[in-house]
C-alpha positions in Angstrom: 16.2 -18.9 64.9 14.7 -21.3 67.3 15.4 -19.3 70.5 14.8 -15.5 70.0 16.3 -14.9 73.5 19.7 -16.1 72.2 19.7 -14.5 68.8 22.6 -12.1 68.0 21.5 -9.2 65.9 24.1 -6.5 66.6 26.5 -6.4 63.5 29.6 -5.6 65.6 28.9 -8.5 67.9 28.4 -10.9 64.9 31.8 -9.7 63.5 33.5 -10.3 66.8 32.1 -13.8 67.0 33.3 -14.5 63.4 36.8 -13.2 64.1 37.2 -15.8 66.9 36.3 -18.7 64.5 38.8 -20.7 62.5 36.2 -22.8 60.6 32.9 -22.2 59.0 30.6 -25.3 58.5 28.6 -25.1 55.3 25.6 -27.4 55.2 24.4 -28.6 51.8 21.9 -31.1 50.4 22.6 -33.3 47.4 20.2 -36.0 46.1 18.3 -36.0 49.3 21.3 -36.4 51.5 22.6 -33.6 53.7 26.2 -33.1 54.4 28.5 -30.6 56.1 31.8 -29.2 54.8 34.1 -27.6 57.3 36.0 -24.8 55.5 38.7 -22.4 56.5 37.7 -18.9 55.8 38.6 -15.2 55.8 36.4 -12.2 55.8 36.4 -8.6 54.8 34.1 -6.0 56.5 33.2 -2.9 54.5 30.6 -0.8 56.4 27.6 -3.1 57.0 28.7 -5.6 54.4 30.6 -8.8 55.2 32.3 -10.7 52.4 33.4 -14.3 53.2 36.3 -16.0 51.4 36.5 -19.8 51.6 39.6 -22.0 51.1 39.0 -25.5 49.8 40.4 -28.1 47.4 38.8 -29.2 44.2 
């Protein structure tokens, strides 16, 4: 995190932020070229564990 004064560390606050999102942007690097994939997602919260489910095409 570049700016510690803006870092969100409270798990319940992180979950609320994620609930308000429709898309997760996954950044990858292949053969020296970065790219970003916007993916629809769902999530399940079990205690302090968050499981993400991504929907995509082949």
